[in-house]
C-alpha positions as a printed NumPy array, in Angstrom:
array([[ 52.641, 141.604,  -8.58 ],
       [ 54.202, 139.214, -10.935],
       [ 56.997, 136.236, -10.293],
       [ 59.146, 136.56 , -13.146],
       [ 61.997, 137.666, -11.437],
       [ 61.778, 135.739,  -8.204],
       [ 64.48 , 133.165,  -8.915],
       [ 66.475, 134.943,  -6.757],
       [ 67.105, 133.579,  -4.168],
       [ 65.422, 136.151,  -1.383],
       [ 62.094, 135.413,  -2.896],
       [ 62.967, 131.158,  -3.118],
       [ 60.286, 129.137,  -0.501],
       [ 61.235, 126.024,   0.776],
       [ 58.984, 122.781,   0.601],
       [ 60.096, 120.175,   2.612],
       [ 59.644, 116.791,   3.619],
       [ 59.488, 116.733,   7.197],
       [ 57.376, 113.898,   9.923],
       [ 54.495, 112.659,   8.108],
       [ 53.812, 115.698,   5.721],
       [ 55.473, 118.402,   3.92 ],
       [ 55.918, 122.303,   5.364],
       [ 56.159, 124.88 ,   3.392],
       [ 58.694, 127.573,   4.924],
       [ 58.746, 130.79 ,   3.976],
       [ 61.585, 131.862,   1.724],
       [ 64.938, 133.346,   3.832],
       [ 67.147, 136.531,   2.122],
       [ 70.838, 134.895,   1.693],
       [ 72.809, 136.468,   4.265],
       [ 69.345, 137.531,   6.367],
       [ 67.665, 135.425,   9.392],
       [ 64.359, 137.315,   8.654],
       [ 62.242, 135.366,   6.866],
       [ 61.27 , 137.369,   3.168],
       [ 57.345, 137.866,   1.901],
       [ 57.013, 135.373,  -1.295],
       [ 55.84 , 137.115,  -4.016],
       [ 52.268, 136.1  ,  -5.322],
       [ 50.726, 135.813,  -8.613],
       [ 46.619, 136.262,  -9.045],
       [ 44.852, 134.421, -11.408],
       [ 41.093, 134.908, -12.261],
       [ 38.805, 136.076, -14.839],
       [ 38.325, 139.533, -12.719],
       [ 42.146, 139.534, -12.312],
       [ 44.676, 141.048, -14.455],
       [ 46.406, 137.197, -15.347],
       [ 42.931, 135.414, -16.664],
       [ 44.559, 131.967, -17.739],
       [ 46.566, 129.566, -15.69 ],
       [ 48.436, 129.043, -19.078],
       [ 49.455, 132.74 , -18.618],
       [ 50.264, 132.404, -15.159],
       [ 52.498, 129.275, -15.664],
       [ 54.793, 131.723, -18.502],
       [ 54.722, 134.224, -15.927],
       [ 55.585, 132.577, -13.285],
       [ 59.592, 131.734, -11.444],
       [ 60.935, 129.563,  -9.02 ],
       [ 59.651, 130.305,  -5.104],
       [ 56.191, 131.556,  -6.986],
       [ 52.706, 131.502,  -4.796],
       [ 49.873, 130.833,  -7.553],
       [ 46.711, 132.317,  -6.192],
       [ 43.59 , 131.081,  -7.897],
       [ 40.32 , 132.496,  -7.723],
       [ 37.717, 129.38 ,  -7.448],
       [ 35.07 , 128.746, -10.258],
       [ 35.568, 126.596, -13.644],
       [ 38.852, 126.858, -16.252],
       [ 37.85 , 125.286, -19.218],
       [ 40.678, 123.983, -21.484],
       [ 42.884, 125.817, -19.385],
       [ 45.912, 123.439, -19.807],
       [ 49.61 , 124.386, -18.014],
       [ 53.252, 123.167, -17.75 ],
       [ 55.085, 123.827, -14.635],
       [ 59.068, 123.471, -14.668],
       [ 59.555, 126.138, -11.438],
       [ 60.844, 125.041,  -8.342],
       [ 59.688, 125.721,  -5.23 ],
       [ 56.396, 126.903,  -6.485],
       [ 52.976, 126.958,  -4.693],
       [ 49.293, 126.518,  -6.694],
       [ 47.22 , 127.147,  -4.223],
       [ 42.941, 127.402,  -4.469],
       [ 41.577, 130.695,  -3.514],
       [ 37.59 , 130.692,  -2.057],
       [ 36.703, 127.586,  -2.786],
       [ 37.406, 124.633,  -5.733],
       [ 39.164, 125.454,  -8.81 ],
       [ 37.947, 122.98 , -11.324],
       [ 39.895, 122.608, -14.318],
       [ 38.011, 120.997, -17.402],
       [ 40.423, 119.578, -19.863],
       [ 37.623, 119.696, -22.984],
       [ 39.765, 118.3  , -25.267],
       [ 43.155, 120.459, -24.239],
       [ 46.264, 118.838, -23.328],
       [ 49.579, 120.474, -22.408],
       [ 52.322, 118.411, -24.157],
       [ 50.605, 115.782, -25.296],
       [ 50.316, 114.469, -21.44 ],
       [ 47.43 , 115.785, -19.611],
       [ 45.868, 119.157, -17.834],
       [ 49.256, 119.999, -15.655],
       [ 52.387, 118.619, -16.527],
       [ 54.945, 119.736, -13.905],
       [ 58.636, 119.528, -13.186],
       [ 60.053, 121.328, -10.691],
       [ 61.873, 120.71 ,  -7.544],
       [ 59.403, 121.111,  -4.355],
       [ 55.932, 121.51 ,  -5.627],
       [ 53.043, 121.888,  -3.995],
       [ 49.674, 121.795,  -5.49 ],
       [ 46.231, 122.197,  -3.102],
       [ 42.476, 122.565,  -3.984],
       [ 42.282, 121.831,  -7.877],
       [ 39.968, 119.556,  -9.324],
       [ 41.066, 117.763, -12.419],
       [ 38.506, 116.546, -15.011],
       [ 38.359, 114.735, -18.606],
       [ 41.946, 114.208, -19.434],
       [ 42.328, 112.278, -22.918],
       [ 45.526, 112.5  , -25.116],
       [ 46.16 , 110.419, -28.577],
       [ 48.4  , 107.925, -26.145],
       [ 45.673, 107.339, -24.   ],
       [ 47.661, 108.318, -20.999],
       [ 45.738, 111.74 , -20.477],
       [ 46.336, 112.688, -17.004],
       [ 45.307, 115.354, -14.302],
       [ 48.622, 115.647, -13.185],
       [ 51.907, 114.618, -15.243],
       [ 54.675, 114.612, -13.175],
       [ 58.481, 114.817, -15.541],
       [ 60.741, 115.108, -12.803],
       [ 61.536, 117.028,  -9.313],
       [ 59.123, 116.302,  -6.423],
       [ 55.835, 116.832,  -5.771],
       [ 53.157, 117.227,  -3.041],
       [ 49.31 , 117.405,  -3.96 ],
       [ 47.052, 118.031,  -1.359],
       [ 42.735, 118.133,  -1.077],
       [ 42.768, 117.718,  -4.626],
       [ 39.629, 115.627,  -6.661],
       [ 40.725, 113.372, -10.061],
       [ 37.593, 112.31 , -11.844],
       [ 36.933, 111.239, -15.745],
       [ 40.72 , 111.044, -16.283],
       [ 42.267, 108.354, -18.53 ],
       [ 44.722, 108.403, -15.513],
       [ 44.337, 110.485, -12.493],
       [ 48.579, 110.897, -11.696],
       [ 51.32 , 109.739, -13.599],
       [ 55.265, 110.298, -13.245],
       [ 57.966, 109.254, -15.671],
       [ 60.467, 106.986, -14.457],
       [ 63.206, 109.175, -12.737],
       [ 65.124, 108.022, -10.035],
       [ 65.503, 110.972,  -7.808],
       [ 61.692, 111.946,  -8.127],
       [ 59.799, 112.155,  -4.96 ],
       [ 55.662, 112.609,  -5.124],
       [ 53.419, 112.722,  -1.598],
       [ 49.454, 112.676,  -1.964],
       [ 47.453, 113.676,   0.766],
       [ 43.584, 113.873,   1.077],
       [ 43.113, 113.331,  -1.884],
       [ 40.408, 111.49 ,  -4.091],
       [ 40.885, 109.433,  -7.806],
       [ 37.418, 108.376,  -9.033],
       [ 35.969, 106.866, -12.025],
       [ 38.348, 106.674, -14.313],
       [ 38.251, 106.674, -17.983],
       [ 38.64 , 103.321, -19.642],
       [ 40.167, 103.431, -23.148],
       [ 42.709, 100.352, -23.496],
       [ 42.131,  98.559, -20.519],
       [ 45.259, 100.191, -19.297],
       [ 44.327, 103.202, -17.368],
       [ 45.437, 103.648, -13.318],
       [ 43.66 , 106.014, -11.213],
       [ 47.216, 106.773,  -9.695],
       [ 50.695, 104.892, -11.918],
       [ 54.057, 105.704, -10.358],
       [ 57.114, 104.653, -12.038],
       [ 60.314, 104.112, -10.977],
       [ 61.285, 107.114,  -8.326],
       [ 62.586, 107.38 ,  -5.312],
       [ 59.329, 107.316,  -2.85 ],
       [ 55.878, 107.871,  -3.285],
       [ 54.116, 108.571,   0.008],
       [ 49.571, 108.387,  -0.079],
       [ 47.89 , 109.493,   3.268],
       [ 44.363, 110.01 ,   3.428],
       [ 43.15 , 109.538,   0.083],
       [ 39.57 , 108.086,  -1.912],
       [ 40.666, 105.968,  -4.668],
       [ 37.768, 104.216,  -6.192],
       [ 35.685, 103.144,  -9.569],
       [ 38.755, 101.92 , -11.827],
       [ 37.954, 100.433, -15.581],
       [ 40.504,  97.411, -15.718],
       [ 43.69 ,  99.368, -14.738],
       [ 44.549,  99.667, -10.805],
       [ 43.306, 101.619,  -8.374],
       [ 46.657, 102.726,  -7.038],
       [ 50.029, 101.351,  -8.839],
       [ 53.474, 102.05 ,  -7.939],
       [ 57.297, 100.903,  -8.722],
       [ 58.775, 103.376,  -6.811],
       [ 61.147, 102.02 ,  -4.556],
       [ 59.914, 103.241,  -1.099],
       [ 56.251, 103.28 ,  -0.8  ],
       [ 53.805, 104.376,   2.182],
       [ 50.059, 103.708,   1.704],
       [ 48.469, 105.348,   5.241],
       [ 45.193, 105.193,   6.175],
       [ 43.473, 105.247,   3.156],
       [ 40.179, 103.826,   1.329],
       [ 40.96 , 101.932,  -1.841],
       [ 37.697, 100.657,  -2.899],
       [ 36.322,  99.277,  -6.326],
       [ 32.8  ,  99.737,  -4.821],
       [ 29.533,  99.137,  -7.442],
       [ 30.686, 100.06 , -10.891],
       [ 34.233,  99.711, -10.535],
       [ 36.311,  96.964, -12.234],
       [ 39.611,  97.275, -11.009],
       [ 42.301,  94.619, -11.786],
       [ 44.252,  94.96 ,  -8.304],
       [ 43.553,  97.558,  -5.891],
       [ 47.215,  98.013,  -4.765],
       [ 50.277,  96.61 ,  -6.953],
       [ 53.554,  97.027,  -6.619],
       [ 54.919,  94.953,  -9.549],
       [ 58.371,  95.95 ,  -8.564],
       [ 58.788,  95.472,  -5.398],
       [ 60.897,  97.904,  -3.29 ],
       [ 60.095,  98.634,   0.365],
       [ 56.364,  98.861,   0.832],
       [ 54.217,  99.678,   3.937],
       [ 50.71 ,  99.695,   3.754],
       [ 49.561, 100.635,   7.259],
       [ 45.92 , 101.158,   8.035],
       [ 43.842, 100.582,   4.919],
       [ 40.672,  99.749,   3.905],
       [ 41.289,  98.082,   0.34 ],
       [ 38.058,  96.584,  -1.269],
       [ 37.489,  94.473,  -3.918],
       [ 34.437,  94.705,  -6.116],
       [ 32.177,  92.275,  -6.831],
       [ 32.498,  92.692, -10.947],
       [ 36.396,  92.564, -10.775],
       [ 38.111,  90.103, -13.643],
       [ 41.03 ,  90.025, -11.738],
       [ 41.155,  87.249,  -8.603],
       [ 43.591,  89.526,  -6.894],
       [ 43.58 ,  92.215,  -4.328],
       [ 47.385,  93.47 ,  -3.538],
       [ 49.715,  92.258,  -5.95 ],
       [ 54.151,  92.495,  -4.655],
       [ 56.448,  91.577,  -7.751],
       [ 54.464,  90.598, -10.397],
       [ 56.709,  92.281, -13.094],
       [ 60.438,  91.441, -11.595],
       [ 62.188,  92.879,  -8.694],
       [ 63.734,  96.319,  -9.222],
       [ 65.267,  97.417,  -6.622],
       [ 68.169,  96.152,  -4.135],
       [ 65.667,  96.507,  -0.777],
       [ 62.386,  94.815,  -1.22 ],
       [ 60.344,  94.537,   1.694],
       [ 56.317,  94.198,   1.895],
       [ 54.818,  95.294,   5.373],
       [ 50.694,  94.697,   5.66 ],
       [ 50.028,  96.265,   8.899],
       [ 46.429,  97.117,  10.252],
       [ 44.429,  96.979,   7.066],
       [ 41.032,  95.86 ,   6.624],
       [ 40.301,  94.178,   2.891],
       [ 37.834,  93.267,   1.905],
       [ 37.283,  90.734,  -0.919],
       [ 33.494,  91.158,  -2.818],
       [ 34.373,  88.772,  -5.894],
       [ 31.648,  86.753,  -7.121],
       [ 33.796,  83.671,  -7.528],
       [ 36.413,  84.055,  -4.612],
       [ 39.907,  86.178,  -4.963],
       [ 43.578,  86.175,  -3.549],
       [ 43.858,  88.724,  -0.841],
       [ 47.69 ,  88.942,  -1.425],
       [ 49.797,  87.836,  -4.374],
       [ 54.247,  87.652,  -3.927],
       [ 55.95 ,  86.766,  -6.509],
       [ 58.916,  84.704,  -5.932],
       [ 62.664,  86.14 ,  -6.43 ],
       [ 65.488,  84.734,  -8.638],
       [ 68.745,  84.176,  -7.249],
       [ 70.861,  85.399,  -6.598],
       [ 68.127,  88.198,  -5.398],
       [ 67.071,  87.354,  -1.5  ],
       [ 63.741,  86.868,  -1.493],
       [ 61.464,  89.368,  -0.119],
       [ 60.568,  89.921,   2.941],
       [ 56.513,  89.82 ,   3.953],
       [ 55.513,  90.99 ,   7.318],
       [ 51.164,  90.517,   7.904],
       [ 50.084,  92.042,  11.498],
       [ 46.89 ,  92.733,  13.156],
       [ 44.86 ,  92.733,   9.388],
       [ 41.248,  91.474,   9.27 ],
       [ 40.29 ,  89.899,   5.803],
       [ 36.642,  89.141,   4.658],
       [ 34.782,  87.527,   1.917],
       [ 35.39 ,  85.086,  -0.353],
       [ 39.058,  84.618,   0.138],
       [ 41.331,  82.378,   2.125],
       [ 44.077,  83.78 ,   4.132],
       [ 47.451,  84.287,   2.635],
       [ 50.333,  82.252,   3.69 ],
       [ 53.28 ,  81.142,   2.737],
       [ 56.547,  79.672,   4.362],
       [ 58.953,  82.305,   5.185],
       [ 56.397,  85.524,   5.819],
       [ 55.853,  86.38 ,   9.308],
       [ 52.372,  86.608,  10.1  ],
       [ 50.748,  87.857,  13.201],
       [ 47.469,  88.945,  14.997],
       [ 45.559,  88.587,  11.378],
       [ 41.995,  86.965,  11.306],
       [ 39.605,  86.108,   8.693],
       [ 36.121,  87.079,   9.624],
       [ 32.199,  87.18 ,   8.197],
       [ 31.111,  90.465,   6.603],
       [ 28.606,  89.942,   9.597],
       [ 31.465,  91.115,  11.991],
       [ 31.055,  94.854,  11.238],
       [ 29.34 ,  97.536,  12.079],
       [ 27.591,  98.457,   8.612],
       [ 29.13 ,  96.554,   5.738],
       [ 26.86 ,  97.787,   2.846],
       [ 28.073, 101.218,   4.074],
       [ 31.758, 100.562,   3.953],
       [ 31.583, 101.174,   7.76 ],
       [ 34.149,  98.426,   8.327],
       [ 34.175,  99.241,  12.294],
       [ 33.819,  96.236,  14.146],
       [ 30.461,  95.382,  15.866],
       [ 30.399,  96.763,  19.418],
       [ 29.985,  92.92 ,  20.444],
       [ 32.291,  91.419,  18.467],
       [ 35.26 ,  89.088,  20.094],
       [ 37.931,  90.378,  18.189],
       [ 37.69 ,  93.737,  20.25 ],
       [ 41.213,  94.612,  21.498],
       [ 42.61 ,  91.759,  20.379],
       [ 45.49 ,  93.389,  18.132],
       [ 48.603,  91.758,  19.008],
       [ 51.58 ,  93.804,  20.372],
       [ 53.619,  95.097,  16.87 ],
       [ 57.391,  94.408,  17.214],
       [ 59.466,  97.738,  18.123],
       [ 61.522,  98.813,  14.736],
       [ 63.056, 102.46 ,  14.269],
       [ 62.499, 101.492,  10.688],
       [ 60.118, 101.228,   9.149],
       [ 57.709, 102.715,  11.785],
       [ 54.792, 100.103,  11.951],
       [ 52.721, 101.802,  14.552],
       [ 49.127, 102.867,  13.505],
       [ 48.424, 106.365,  14.796],
       [ 45.842, 107.587,  12.419],
       [ 42.954, 106.061,  10.75 ],
       [ 41.03 , 107.231,   7.626],
       [ 37.73 , 109.09 ,   7.895],
       [ 35.444, 109.787,   5.069],
       [ 35.86 , 111.192,   2.674],
       [ 39.59 , 111.764,   1.915],
       [ 41.181, 112.572,   4.901],
       [ 42.47 , 110.779,   7.837],
       [ 42.37 , 111.73 ,  11.718],
       [ 44.623, 111.054,  15.107],
       [ 43.924, 107.994,  17.34 ],
       [ 43.231, 108.895,  20.446],
       [ 45.402, 106.228,  21.932],
       [ 47.196, 103.162,  20.854],
       [ 44.968, 100.991,  17.898],
       [ 43.364,  97.854,  20.195],
       [ 41.543,  96.437,  17.201],
       [ 43.168,  94.801,  14.784],
       [ 42.464,  96.052,  10.86 ],
       [ 41.917,  99.62 ,   9.437],
       [ 39.229, 101.278,  11.665],
       [ 39.428, 102.017,  15.777],
       [ 35.674, 102.462,  17.016],
       [ 35.963, 106.413,  17.329]])
């Protein structure tokens, strides 16, 4: 059954940002309390609809597009629909650009509200302006879950739409294709909000592993590591400030980087009226051969108030010194040697059982907004798990 007529309210689903993530609710007919079944469009070599490009032309608002596992070559698509769900069925759906791009932008271009993409792998997006994206979000709101991005010029790229919202959950962004030195694994423009949880970023080339200009940013329980062969500029950058909650992340600068800074905030000027950086329970590793800088926060210009900077219960290891500046609030942070961790060569940065830092996490300030309490931790690959109790150790990883 295709979804060409699924604009009707009886078949419109709702994808809501609630609690720690987005949840899909069944569509409800106007004037009726009972949920209606969502129309489904099935795509695959053995289906009536063979390609994603055809599915994008047939689908309407509220459609569930189920795509059979397998390789889809040069199958690019523009998705303007809202309340759309794109799901892989029976395994991974591998989208290989093979030189194709929709609207000159990438493999998928999305412009609808409350869109879900789940279970897809995006490979080798290239376009003439060197910003070929696995997924380009032109507008709307989008949740990308359990997707892999590899060999693209940019993994995910957004426009500067002030009402747009983006969430990335349990995704991998790796081995970026270097073209002109400004290719980022994820590049988020001046949008309302970004939430990233349980993702794995690695092997940037000159550009950033994660760069966001959003007004509000939640970067929670991720692995953001340059690793051997990676050459990111910054690992994590918020060039226009905003509210940034960086909680429970493993962040590592590799030996081949040309930029000394690992985390950068406000370097291109403050765009938003509220500017706060909360760096809490992260493990930040500097392996730059000549030493680096864990955190760079640019000063604001009058009459804008200086940004609020809080650092709680972070572990810093490597060649750098503890970041510090007048006016920052710092509590429970430690600079340690790599020998303090279990298996740093294998990226196991849990504290050793005999470490004197175990159990020394400081009590966090009680604030309703933003919530700075660790509730999960990253689990490799591209996943996060709930903590069984309070975080007792400083850093991103507890002993479980």
